[in-house]
PDB file of N, CA, C and O in Angstrom:
ATOM      1  N   MET A   1       0.733  -1.201  -0.075  1.00  0.00           N
ATOM      2  CA  MET A   1       0.057  -0.053   0.287  1.00  0.00           C
ATOM      3  C   MET A   1       0.793   1.365   0.028  1.00  0.00           C
ATOM      4  O   MET A   1       0.320   2.375  -0.493  1.00  0.00           O
ATOM      5  N   THR A   2       2.150   1.130   0.571  1.00  0.00           N
ATOM      6  CA  THR A   2       2.878   2.342   0.969  1.00  0.00           C
ATOM      7  C   THR A   2       3.404   2.673  -0.619  1.00  0.00           C
ATOM      8  O   THR A   2       3.563   3.827  -1.016  1.00  0.00           O
ATOM      9  N   PHE A   3       3.596   1.719  -1.287  1.00  0.00           N
ATOM     10  CA  PHE A   3       4.226   1.772  -2.737  1.00  0.00           C
ATOM     11  C   PHE A   3       3.357   2.333  -3.542  1.00  0.00           C
ATOM     12  O   PHE A   3       3.803   3.176  -4.321  1.00  0.00           O
ATOM     13  N   ALA A   4       1.971   2.037  -3.569  1.00  0.00           N
ATOM     14  CA  ALA A   4       1.078   2.478  -4.477  1.00  0.00           C
ATOM     15  C   ALA A   4       0.741   3.949  -3.866  1.00  0.00           C
ATOM     16  O   ALA A   4       0.192   4.684  -4.686  1.00  0.00           O
ATOM     17  N   GLN A   5       0.892   4.332  -2.997  1.00  0.00           N
ATOM     18  CA  GLN A   5       0.908   5.929  -2.516  1.00  0.00           C
ATOM     19  C   GLN A   5       1.930   6.666  -3.178  1.00  0.00           C
ATOM     20  O   GLN A   5       1.756   7.657  -3.888  1.00  0.00           O
ATOM     21  N   ARG A   6       3.143   6.043  -2.860  1.00  0.00           N
ATOM     22  CA  ARG A   6       4.519   6.691  -3.477  1.00  0.00           C
ATOM     23  C   ARG A   6       4.002   6.860  -4.939  1.00  0.00           C
ATOM     24  O   ARG A   6       3.798   8.002  -5.352  1.00  0.00           O
ATOM     25  N   LEU A   7       3.783   5.793  -5.733  1.00  0.00           N
ATOM     26  CA  LEU A   7       3.503   5.655  -6.988  1.00  0.00           C
ATOM     27  C   LEU A   7       2.535   6.864  -7.667  1.00  0.00           C
ATOM     28  O   LEU A   7       2.742   7.394  -8.759  1.00  0.00           O
ATOM     29  N   VAL A   8       1.516   7.138  -6.814  1.00  0.00           N
ATOM     30  CA  VAL A   8       0.530   8.000  -7.062  1.00  0.00           C
ATOM     31  C   VAL A   8       0.987   9.330  -7.165  1.00  0.00           C
ATOM     32  O   VAL A   8       0.805  10.044  -8.151  1.00  0.00           O
ATOM     33  N   ALA A   9       1.804   9.779  -5.753  1.00  0.00           N
ATOM     34  CA  ALA A   9       2.371  10.945  -5.518  1.00  0.00           C
ATOM     35  C   ALA A   9       3.263  11.282  -6.756  1.00  0.00           C
ATOM     36  O   ALA A   9       3.325  12.436  -7.180  1.00  0.00           O
ATOM     37  N   LEU A  10       3.938  10.271  -7.316  1.00  0.00           N
ATOM     38  CA  LEU A  10       5.073  10.509  -8.308  1.00  0.00           C
ATOM     39  C   LEU A  10       4.124  10.938  -9.447  1.00  0.00           C
ATOM     40  O   LEU A  10       4.317  12.043  -9.955  1.00  0.00           O
ATOM     41  N   LEU A  11       3.282  10.287  -9.818  1.00  0.00           N
ATOM     42  CA  LEU A  11       2.601  10.500 -11.165  1.00  0.00           C
ATOM     43  C   LEU A  11       1.758  11.553 -11.229  1.00  0.00           C
ATOM     44  O   LEU A  11       1.459  11.963 -12.351  1.00  0.00           O
ATOM     45  N   GLU A  12       1.239  12.164 -10.119  1.00  0.00           N
ATOM     46  CA  GLU A  12       0.636  13.388  -9.734  1.00  0.00           C
ATOM     47  C   GLU A  12       1.410  14.450  -9.965  1.00  0.00           C
ATOM     48  O   GLU A  12       0.859  15.509 -10.267  1.00  0.00           O
ATOM     49  N   SER A  13       2.965  14.370  -9.858  1.00  0.00           N
ATOM     50  CA  SER A  13       3.532  15.254  -9.789  1.00  0.00           C
ATOM     51  C   SER A  13       4.498  15.519 -11.264  1.00  0.00           C
ATOM     52  O   SER A  13       5.294  16.444 -11.431  1.00  0.00           O
ATOM     53  N   GLY A  14       4.174  14.457 -12.212  1.00  0.00           N
ATOM     54  CA  GLY A  14       4.659  14.212 -13.382  1.00  0.00           C
ATOM     55  C   GLY A  14       4.115  14.940 -14.562  1.00  0.00           C
ATOM     56  O   GLY A  14       3.078  15.603 -14.547  1.00  0.00           O
ATOM     57  N   ARG A  15       4.705  14.807 -15.332  1.00  0.00           N
ATOM     58  CA  ARG A  15       4.288  15.532 -16.646  1.00  0.00           C
ATOM     59  C   ARG A  15       3.150  15.031 -17.245  1.00  0.00           C
ATOM     60  O   ARG A  15       3.026  13.828 -17.020  1.00  0.00           O
ATOM     61  N   ARG A  16       2.085  15.606 -18.071  1.00  0.00           N
ATOM     62  CA  ARG A  16       0.708  14.952 -18.216  1.00  0.00           C
ATOM     63  C   ARG A  16       0.613  14.843 -19.838  1.00  0.00           C
ATOM     64  O   ARG A  16      -0.396  15.059 -20.509  1.00  0.00           O
ATOM     65  N   GLU A  17       2.078  14.404 -20.378  1.00  0.00           N
ATOM     66  CA  GLU A  17       2.012  14.244 -21.791  1.00  0.00           C
ATOM     67  C   GLU A  17       1.444  12.738 -22.689  1.00  0.00           C
ATOM     68  O   GLU A  17       1.105  12.494 -23.847  1.00  0.00           O
ATOM     69  N   SER A  18       1.559  12.060 -21.574  1.00  0.00           N
ATOM     70  CA  SER A  18       0.989  10.330 -21.922  1.00  0.00           C
ATOM     71  C   SER A  18      -0.126  10.415 -20.804  1.00  0.00           C
ATOM     72  O   SER A  18       0.196   9.760 -19.813  1.00  0.00           O
ATOM     73  N   THR A  19      -1.192  10.964 -20.711  1.00  0.00           N
ATOM     74  CA  THR A  19      -1.998  10.703 -19.630  1.00  0.00           C
ATOM     75  C   THR A  19      -2.822   9.227 -19.966  1.00  0.00           C
ATOM     76  O   THR A  19      -3.592   8.923 -19.055  1.00  0.00           O
ATOM     77  N   TYR A  20      -2.795   8.434 -20.912  1.00  0.00           N
ATOM     78  CA  TYR A  20      -3.082   7.201 -20.789  1.00  0.00           C
ATOM     79  C   TYR A  20      -2.431   6.309 -20.094  1.00  0.00           C
ATOM     80  O   TYR A  20      -2.981   5.264 -19.746  1.00  0.00           O
ATOM     81  N   LYS A  21      -1.115   6.604 -19.782  1.00  0.00           N
ATOM     82  CA  LYS A  21      -0.151   5.808 -18.883  1.00  0.00           C
ATOM     83  C   LYS A  21      -0.604   5.966 -17.389  1.00  0.00           C
ATOM     84  O   LYS A  21      -0.621   5.027 -16.593  1.00  0.00           O
ATOM     85  N   LEU A  22      -1.015   7.419 -17.055  1.00  0.00           N
ATOM     86  CA  LEU A  22      -1.583   7.509 -15.668  1.00  0.00           C
ATOM     87  C   LEU A  22      -2.790   6.836 -15.478  1.00  0.00           C
ATOM     88  O   LEU A  22      -2.978   6.276 -14.398  1.00  0.00           O
ATOM     89  N   ALA A  23      -3.835   6.792 -16.557  1.00  0.00           N
ATOM     90  CA  ALA A  23      -5.077   5.823 -16.340  1.00  0.00           C
ATOM     91  C   ALA A  23      -4.635   4.521 -16.262  1.00  0.00           C
ATOM     92  O   ALA A  23      -5.288   3.913 -15.414  1.00  0.00           O
ATOM     93  N   VAL A  24      -3.811   3.853 -16.785  1.00  0.00           N
ATOM     94  CA  VAL A  24      -3.610   2.348 -16.977  1.00  0.00           C
ATOM     95  C   VAL A  24      -2.813   2.153 -15.333  1.00  0.00           C
ATOM     96  O   VAL A  24      -3.064   1.058 -14.830  1.00  0.00           O
ATOM     97  N   VAL A  25      -2.074   2.909 -14.635  1.00  0.00           N
ATOM     98  CA  VAL A  25      -1.596   2.637 -13.839  1.00  0.00           C
ATOM     99  C   VAL A  25      -2.427   2.899 -12.351  1.00  0.00           C
ATOM    100  O   VAL A  25      -2.288   2.186 -11.357  1.00  0.00           O
ATOM    101  N   LEU A  26      -3.269   4.026 -12.446  1.00  0.00           N
ATOM    102  CA  LEU A  26      -4.101   4.200 -11.698  1.00  0.00           C
ATOM    103  C   LEU A  26      -5.188   3.144 -11.528  1.00  0.00           C
ATOM    104  O   LEU A  26      -5.752   3.003 -10.442  1.00  0.00           O
ATOM    105  N   ALA A  27      -5.513   2.330 -12.696  1.00  0.00           N
ATOM    106  CA  ALA A  27      -6.508   1.543 -12.940  1.00  0.00           C
ATOM    107  C   ALA A  27      -6.253   0.117 -12.180  1.00  0.00           C
ATOM    108  O   ALA A  27      -6.996  -0.547 -11.457  1.00  0.00           O
ATOM    109  N   LEU A  28      -4.805  -0.109 -12.662  1.00  0.00           N
ATOM    110  CA  LEU A  28      -4.279  -1.110 -11.915  1.00  0.00           C
ATOM    111  C   LEU A  28      -4.055  -1.252 -10.654  1.00  0.00           C
ATOM    112  O   LEU A  28      -4.242  -2.337 -10.102  1.00  0.00           O
ATOM    113  N   ILE A  29      -3.545   0.004  -9.895  1.00  0.00           N
ATOM    114  CA  ILE A  29      -3.507   0.128  -8.613  1.00  0.00           C
ATOM    115  C   ILE A  29      -4.966  -0.263  -7.924  1.00  0.00           C
ATOM    116  O   ILE A  29      -5.177  -1.147  -7.094  1.00  0.00           O
ATOM    117  N   ASP A  30      -5.887   0.642  -8.507  1.00  0.00           N
ATOM    118  CA  ASP A  30      -7.356   0.215  -7.916  1.00  0.00           C
ATOM    119  C   ASP A  30      -7.866  -1.112  -8.066  1.00  0.00           C
ATOM    120  O   ASP A  30      -8.628  -1.591  -7.226  1.00  0.00           O
ATOM    121  N   VAL A  31      -7.478  -1.768  -9.135  1.00  0.00           N
ATOM    122  CA  VAL A  31      -7.995  -3.156  -9.075  1.00  0.00           C
ATOM    123  C   VAL A  31      -7.341  -4.184  -8.071  1.00  0.00           C
ATOM    124  O   VAL A  31      -7.801  -5.209  -7.567  1.00  0.00           O
ATOM    125  N   CYS A  32      -6.097  -3.556  -7.948  1.00  0.00           N
ATOM    126  CA  CYS A  32      -5.313  -4.475  -7.142  1.00  0.00           C
ATOM    127  C   CYS A  32      -5.578  -4.354  -5.569  1.00  0.00           C
ATOM    128  O   CYS A  32      -5.392  -5.292  -4.794  1.00  0.00           O
ATOM    129  N   VAL A  33      -6.066  -3.001  -5.163  1.00  0.00           N
ATOM    130  CA  VAL A  33      -6.425  -2.922  -3.925  1.00  0.00           C
ATOM    131  C   VAL A  33      -7.805  -3.491  -3.582  1.00  0.00           C
ATOM    132  O   VAL A  33      -8.155  -3.843  -2.456  1.00  0.00           O
ATOM    133  N   GLU A  34      -8.524  -3.536  -4.665  1.00  0.00           N
ATOM    134  CA  GLU A  34      -9.975  -4.057  -4.382  1.00  0.00           C
ATOM    135  C   GLU A  34     -10.158  -5.659  -4.413  1.00  0.00           C
ATOM    136  O   GLU A  34     -11.181  -6.245  -4.056  1.00  0.00           O
ATOM    137  N   SER A  35      -8.956  -6.273  -4.914  1.00  0.00           N
ATOM    138  CA  SER A  35      -8.841  -7.390  -5.202  1.00  0.00           C
ATOM    139  C   SER A  35      -8.520  -8.110  -4.200  1.00  0.00           C
ATOM    140  O   SER A  35      -7.903  -7.413  -3.394  1.00  0.00           O
ATOM    141  N   SER A  36      -8.685  -9.608  -3.709  1.00  0.00           N
ATOM    142  CA  SER A  36      -8.539 -10.320  -2.496  1.00  0.00           C
ATOM    143  C   SER A  36      -7.171 -11.373  -3.115  1.00  0.00           C
ATOM    144  O   SER A  36      -7.089 -11.879  -4.234  1.00  0.00           O
ATOM    145  N   GLN A  37      -6.439 -11.448  -2.258  1.00  0.00           N
ATOM    146  CA  GLN A  37      -5.159 -12.440  -2.472  1.00  0.00           C
ATOM    147  C   GLN A  37      -5.251 -13.732  -2.122  1.00  0.00           C
ATOM    148  O   GLN A  37      -5.703 -14.120  -1.045  1.00  0.00           O
ATOM    149  N   ALA A  38      -4.772 -14.529  -3.127  1.00  0.00           N
ATOM    150  CA  ALA A  38      -5.017 -16.238  -2.871  1.00  0.00           C
ATOM    151  C   ALA A  38      -4.284 -16.616  -1.762  1.00  0.00           C
ATOM    152  O   ALA A  38      -3.416 -15.867  -1.313  1.00  0.00           O
ATOM    153  N   ALA A  39      -4.530 -17.685  -1.269  1.00  0.00           N
ATOM    154  CA  ALA A  39      -3.707 -18.181  -0.279  1.00  0.00           C
ATOM    155  C   ALA A  39      -2.341 -18.156  -0.502  1.00  0.00           C
ATOM    156  O   ALA A  39      -1.611 -17.624   0.335  1.00  0.00           O
ATOM    157  N   ASP A  40      -1.880 -18.664  -1.530  1.00  0.00           N
ATOM    158  CA  ASP A  40      -0.515 -18.591  -1.767  1.00  0.00           C
ATOM    159  C   ASP A  40       0.261 -17.148  -2.190  1.00  0.00           C
ATOM    160  O   ASP A  40       1.430 -17.269  -2.558  1.00  0.00           O
ATOM    161  N   GLY A  41      -0.364 -15.687  -2.156  1.00  0.00           N
ATOM    162  CA  GLY A  41      -0.206 -14.484  -2.443  1.00  0.00           C
ATOM    163  C   GLY A  41      -0.415 -14.010  -3.788  1.00  0.00           C
ATOM    164  O   GLY A  41      -0.224 -12.831  -4.085  1.00  0.00           O
ATOM    165  N   ALA A  42      -0.787 -14.853  -4.584  1.00  0.00           N
ATOM    166  CA  ALA A  42      -1.007 -14.500  -5.985  1.00  0.00           C
ATOM    167  C   ALA A  42      -2.515 -13.630  -6.008  1.00  0.00           C
ATOM    168  O   ALA A  42      -3.526 -13.840  -5.338  1.00  0.00           O
ATOM    169  N   LEU A  43      -2.247 -12.583  -7.043  1.00  0.00           N
ATOM    170  CA  LEU A  43      -3.422 -11.576  -7.206  1.00  0.00           C
ATOM    171  C   LEU A  43      -3.866 -11.533  -8.477  1.00  0.00           C
ATOM    172  O   LEU A  43      -3.269 -11.014  -9.421  1.00  0.00           O
ATOM    173  N   HIS A  44      -5.249 -12.251  -8.517  1.00  0.00           N
ATOM    174  CA  HIS A  44      -5.738 -12.029  -9.904  1.00  0.00           C
ATOM    175  C   HIS A  44      -6.324 -10.555 -10.200  1.00  0.00           C
ATOM    176  O   HIS A  44      -7.018  -9.827  -9.490  1.00  0.00           O
ATOM    177  N   VAL A  45      -5.791 -10.367 -11.522  1.00  0.00           N
ATOM    178  CA  VAL A  45      -6.435  -8.760 -11.859  1.00  0.00           C
ATOM    179  C   VAL A  45      -7.220  -9.191 -13.319  1.00  0.00           C
ATOM    180  O   VAL A  45      -6.683  -9.514 -14.378  1.00  0.00           O
ATOM    181  N   PRO A  46      -8.457  -9.101 -13.053  1.00  0.00           N
ATOM    182  CA  PRO A  46      -9.324  -9.488 -14.231  1.00  0.00           C
ATOM    183  C   PRO A  46      -9.130  -8.257 -15.238  1.00  0.00           C
ATOM    184  O   PRO A  46      -9.443  -7.115 -14.901  1.00  0.00           O
ATOM    185  N   VAL A  47      -8.595  -8.558 -16.493  1.00  0.00           N
ATOM    186  CA  VAL A  47      -8.460  -7.686 -17.610  1.00  0.00           C
ATOM    187  C   VAL A  47      -9.591  -6.961 -18.083  1.00  0.00           C
ATOM    188  O   VAL A  47      -9.416  -5.820 -18.508  1.00  0.00           O
ATOM    189  N   GLN A  48     -10.902  -7.545 -18.065  1.00  0.00           N
ATOM    190  CA  GLN A  48     -12.040  -6.798 -18.451  1.00  0.00           C
ATOM    191  C   GLN A  48     -11.979  -5.824 -17.435  1.00  0.00           C
ATOM    192  O   GLN A  48     -12.093  -4.670 -17.848  1.00  0.00           O
ATOM    193  N   GLU A  49     -11.795  -6.003 -15.928  1.00  0.00           N
ATOM    194  CA  GLU A  49     -12.226  -4.949 -15.118  1.00  0.00           C
ATOM    195  C   GLU A  49     -11.317  -3.545 -15.383  1.00  0.00           C
ATOM    196  O   GLU A  49     -11.682  -2.372 -15.468  1.00  0.00           O
ATOM    197  N   LEU A  50      -9.901  -4.200 -15.482  1.00  0.00           N
ATOM    198  CA  LEU A  50      -8.764  -3.257 -15.795  1.00  0.00           C
ATOM    199  C   LEU A  50      -9.135  -2.370 -16.899  1.00  0.00           C
ATOM    200  O   LEU A  50      -9.128  -1.141 -16.820  1.00  0.00           O
ATOM    201  N   ALA A  51      -9.476  -3.088 -17.986  1.00  0.00           N
ATOM    202  CA  ALA A  51      -9.879  -2.486 -19.395  1.00  0.00           C
ATOM    203  C   ALA A  51     -11.097  -1.354 -19.082  1.00  0.00           C
ATOM    204  O   ALA A  51     -11.131  -0.230 -19.584  1.00  0.00           O
ATOM    205  N   HIS A  52     -11.961  -1.839 -18.259  1.00  0.00           N
ATOM    206  CA  HIS A  52     -13.163  -0.768 -18.162  1.00  0.00           C
ATOM    207  C   HIS A  52     -12.937   0.549 -17.373  1.00  0.00           C
ATOM    208  O   HIS A  52     -13.493   1.623 -17.599  1.00  0.00           O
ATOM    209  N   ARG A  53     -12.071   0.292 -16.458  1.00  0.00           N
ATOM    210  CA  ARG A  53     -11.370   1.225 -15.524  1.00  0.00           C
ATOM    211  C   ARG A  53     -10.478   2.351 -16.350  1.00  0.00           C
ATOM    212  O   ARG A  53     -10.616   3.558 -16.151  1.00  0.00           O
ATOM    213  N   VAL A  54      -9.528   1.779 -17.323  1.00  0.00           N
ATOM    214  CA  VAL A  54      -8.753   2.573 -17.939  1.00  0.00           C
ATOM    215  C   VAL A  54      -9.842   3.401 -18.849  1.00  0.00           C
ATOM    216  O   VAL A  54      -9.990   4.606 -18.646  1.00  0.00           O
ATOM    217  N   VAL A  55     -10.339   2.952 -19.511  1.00  0.00           N
ATOM    218  CA  VAL A  55     -11.501   3.603 -20.487  1.00  0.00           C
ATOM    219  C   VAL A  55     -12.127   4.562 -19.814  1.00  0.00           C
ATOM    220  O   VAL A  55     -12.416   5.556 -20.481  1.00  0.00           O
ATOM    221  N   SER A  56     -12.472   4.561 -18.504  1.00  0.00           N
ATOM    222  CA  SER A  56     -13.533   5.424 -17.491  1.00  0.00           C
ATOM    223  C   SER A  56     -12.515   6.522 -17.230  1.00  0.00           C
ATOM    224  O   SER A  56     -12.836   7.711 -17.239  1.00  0.00           O
ATOM    225  N   TYR A  57     -11.293   6.099 -16.999  1.00  0.00           N
ATOM    226  CA  TYR A  57     -10.251   7.290 -16.413  1.00  0.00           C
ATOM    227  C   TYR A  57      -9.660   7.968 -17.523  1.00  0.00           C
ATOM    228  O   TYR A  57      -9.161   9.064 -17.269  1.00  0.00           O
ATOM    229  N   TYR A  58      -9.609   7.557 -18.688  1.00  0.00           N
ATOM    230  CA  TYR A  58      -8.896   8.138 -19.671  1.00  0.00           C
ATOM    231  C   TYR A  58      -9.803   8.733 -20.766  1.00  0.00           C
ATOM    232  O   TYR A  58      -9.269   9.401 -21.650  1.00  0.00           O
ATOM    233  N   TRP A  59     -11.282   8.517 -20.773  1.00  0.00           N
ATOM    234  CA  TRP A  59     -12.345   8.975 -21.779  1.00  0.00           C
ATOM    235  C   TRP A  59     -12.174  10.573 -21.462  1.00  0.00           C
ATOM    236  O   TRP A  59     -11.912  11.229 -22.470  1.00  0.00           O
ATOM    237  N   PRO A  60     -12.257  11.189 -20.456  1.00  0.00           N
ATOM    238  CA  PRO A  60     -12.190  12.630 -20.367  1.00  0.00           C
ATOM    239  C   PRO A  60     -11.100  13.227 -21.255  1.00  0.00           C
ATOM    240  O   PRO A  60     -11.172  14.375 -21.694  1.00  0.00           O
ATOM    241  N   GLN A  61     -10.198  12.485 -21.470  1.00  0.00           N
ATOM    242  CA  GLN A  61      -9.036  13.077 -22.119  1.00  0.00           C
ATOM    243  C   GLN A  61      -9.178  12.977 -23.724  1.00  0.00           C
ATOM    244  O   GLN A  61      -8.422  13.613 -24.458  1.00  0.00           O
ATOM    245  N   VAL A  62     -10.186  12.147 -24.213  1.00  0.00           N
ATOM    246  CA  VAL A  62     -10.283  11.939 -25.665  1.00  0.00           C
ATOM    247  C   VAL A  62     -11.852  12.205 -26.090  1.00  0.00           C
ATOM    248  O   VAL A  62     -12.217  11.867 -27.216  1.00  0.00           O
ATOM    249  N   ARG A  63     -12.663  12.745 -25.276  1.00  0.00           N
ATOM    250  CA  ARG A  63     -13.830  13.036 -25.764  1.00  0.00           C
ATOM    251  C   ARG A  63     -13.511  14.709 -26.436  1.00  0.00           C
ATOM    252  O   ARG A  63     -12.564  15.378 -26.021  1.00  0.00           O
ATOM    253  N   PRO A  64     -14.354  15.152 -27.388  1.00  0.00           N
ATOM    254  CA  PRO A  64     -14.415  16.425 -27.911  1.00  0.00           C
ATOM    255  C   PRO A  64     -14.505  17.473 -26.805  1.00  0.00           C
ATOM    256  O   PRO A  64     -15.344  17.489 -25.905  1.00  0.00           O
ATOM    257  N   TYR A  65     -13.348  18.494 -27.041  1.00  0.00           N
ATOM    258  CA  TYR A  65     -13.351  19.583 -26.083  1.00  0.00           C
ATOM    259  C   TYR A  65     -13.886  20.951 -26.930  1.00  0.00           C
ATOM    260  O   TYR A  65     -13.155  21.626 -27.655  1.00  0.00           O
ATOM    261  N   HIS A  66     -15.193  21.187 -26.702  1.00  0.00           N
ATOM    262  CA  HIS A  66     -15.847  22.322 -26.962  1.00  0.00           C
ATOM    263  C   HIS A  66     -15.627  22.195 -28.728  1.00  0.00           C
ATOM    264  O   HIS A  66     -15.709  21.149 -29.371  1.00  0.00           O
ATOM    265  N   GLU A  67     -15.392  23.283 -29.160  1.00  0.00           N
ATOM    266  CA  GLU A  67     -15.133  23.638 -30.503  1.00  0.00           C
ATOM    267  C   GLU A  67     -13.716  23.194 -31.037  1.00  0.00           C
ATOM    268  O   GLU A  67     -13.504  23.143 -32.249  1.00  0.00           O
ATOM    269  N   HIS A  68     -12.817  22.895 -30.169  1.00  0.00           N
ATOM    270  CA  HIS A  68     -11.415  22.550 -30.610  1.00  0.00           C
ATOM    271  C   HIS A  68     -11.185  21.127 -30.823  1.00  0.00           C
ATOM    272  O   HIS A  68     -10.052  20.742 -31.110  1.00  0.00           O
ATOM    273  N   GLY A  69     -12.199  20.273 -30.705  1.00  0.00           N
ATOM    274  CA  GLY A  69     -12.105  18.763 -30.990  1.00  0.00           C
ATOM    275  C   GLY A  69     -11.303  17.835 -29.748  1.00  0.00           C
ATOM    276  O   GLY A  69     -11.274  18.085 -28.543  1.00  0.00           O
ATOM    277  N   ARG A  70     -10.807  16.935 -30.326  1.00  0.00           N
ATOM    278  CA  ARG A  70     -10.035  16.289 -29.164  1.00  0.00           C
ATOM    279  C   ARG A  70      -8.800  16.654 -28.816  1.00  0.00           C
ATOM    280  O   ARG A  70      -8.019  16.805 -29.755  1.00  0.00           O
ATOM    281  N   LEU A  71      -8.370  16.851 -27.666  1.00  0.00           N
ATOM    282  CA  LEU A  71      -7.161  17.165 -27.101  1.00  0.00           C
ATOM    283  C   LEU A  71      -5.930  16.358 -27.764  1.00  0.00           C
ATOM    284  O   LEU A  71      -5.941  15.136 -27.917  1.00  0.00           O
ATOM    285  N   ALA A  72      -5.020  17.084 -28.083  1.00  0.00           N
ATOM    286  CA  ALA A  72      -3.838  16.468 -29.066  1.00  0.00           C
ATOM    287  C   ALA A  72      -2.799  15.829 -27.771  1.00  0.00           C
ATOM    288  O   ALA A  72      -2.402  16.631 -26.926  1.00  0.00           O
ATOM    289  N   GLN A  73      -2.434  14.512 -27.683  1.00  0.00           N
ATOM    290  CA  GLN A  73      -1.404  13.875 -26.922  1.00  0.00           C
ATOM    291  C   GLN A  73       0.020  14.106 -27.344  1.00  0.00           C
ATOM    292  O   GLN A  73       0.854  14.467 -26.514  1.00  0.00           O
ATOM    293  N   LEU A  74       0.401  13.860 -28.921  1.00  0.00           N
ATOM    294  CA  LEU A  74       1.569  14.185 -29.343  1.00  0.00           C
ATOM    295  C   LEU A  74       1.208  15.280 -30.670  1.00  0.00           C
ATOM    296  O   LEU A  74       0.503  15.078 -31.659  1.00  0.00           O
ATOM    297  N   LYS A  75       1.877  16.332 -30.322  1.00  0.00           N
ATOM    298  CA  LYS A  75       1.601  17.401 -31.248  1.00  0.00           C
ATOM    299  C   LYS A  75       2.456  17.146 -32.644  1.00  0.00           C
ATOM    300  O   LYS A  75       3.609  16.717 -32.654  1.00  0.00           O
ATOM    301  N   GLY A  76       1.745  17.459 -33.728  1.00  0.00           N
ATOM    302  CA  GLY A  76       2.306  17.207 -35.093  1.00  0.00           C
ATOM    303  C   GLY A  76       2.210  15.688 -35.735  1.00  0.00           C
ATOM    304  O   GLY A  76       2.538  15.452 -36.898  1.00  0.00           O
ATOM    305  N   SER A  77       1.668  14.601 -34.732  1.00  0.00           N
ATOM    306  CA  SER A  77       1.682  13.298 -35.039  1.00  0.00           C
ATOM    307  C   SER A  77       0.869  12.855 -35.936  1.00  0.00           C
ATOM    308  O   SER A  77       1.075  11.952 -36.747  1.00  0.00           O
ATOM    309  N   GLY A  78      -0.446  13.757 -35.734  1.00  0.00           N
ATOM    310  CA  GLY A  78      -1.700  13.758 -36.740  1.00  0.00           C
ATOM    311  C   GLY A  78      -2.408  12.277 -36.288  1.00  0.00           C
ATOM    312  O   GLY A  78      -3.457  11.995 -36.867  1.00  0.00           O
ATOM    313  N   SER A  79      -1.904  11.362 -35.325  1.00  0.00           N
ATOM    314  CA  SER A  79      -2.756  10.693 -34.626  1.00  0.00           C
ATOM    315  C   SER A  79      -3.063  10.621 -33.162  1.00  0.00           C
ATOM    316  O   SER A  79      -2.245  11.204 -32.452  1.00  0.00           O
ATOM    317  N   SER A  80      -3.954  10.097 -32.622  1.00  0.00           N
ATOM    318  CA  SER A  80      -4.579   9.814 -31.069  1.00  0.00           C
ATOM    319  C   SER A  80      -4.764   8.851 -30.908  1.00  0.00           C
ATOM    320  O   SER A  80      -5.011   8.039 -31.800  1.00  0.00           O
ATOM    321  N   ILE A  81      -4.694   8.541 -29.383  1.00  0.00           N
ATOM    322  CA  ILE A  81      -5.145   7.437 -28.940  1.00  0.00           C
ATOM    323  C   ILE A  81      -6.303   6.577 -29.517  1.00  0.00           C
ATOM    324  O   ILE A  81      -6.210   5.381 -29.792  1.00  0.00           O
ATOM    325  N   PRO A  82      -7.448   7.382 -29.666  1.00  0.00           N
ATOM    326  CA  PRO A  82      -8.933   6.986 -30.294  1.00  0.00           C
ATOM    327  C   PRO A  82      -8.542   6.167 -31.344  1.00  0.00           C
ATOM    328  O   PRO A  82      -8.767   4.958 -31.396  1.00  0.00           O
ATOM    329  N   ASP A  83      -7.773   7.028 -32.445  1.00  0.00           N
ATOM    330  CA  ASP A  83      -7.831   6.376 -33.549  1.00  0.00           C
ATOM    331  C   ASP A  83      -7.001   5.286 -33.626  1.00  0.00           C
ATOM    332  O   ASP A  83      -6.982   4.594 -34.644  1.00  0.00           O
TER     333      ASP A  83
END
């Protein structure tokens, strides 16, 4: 749990050019915290749940932004994550 808190603090203070990475890490942390460990210490992370959370966390970054369209992740690349 301490590792997760330190990781979130690091990500919150970092650059925001690759926000999908932040969404993936936050979703993974949330799913792991909410899941139960097996007797042998293994942790099952359901991929469907992880994917659902990544999309829900990242969606505000890819929806149209008023009259300007989608927010660009990489300037000049011509493509975006949803593409």
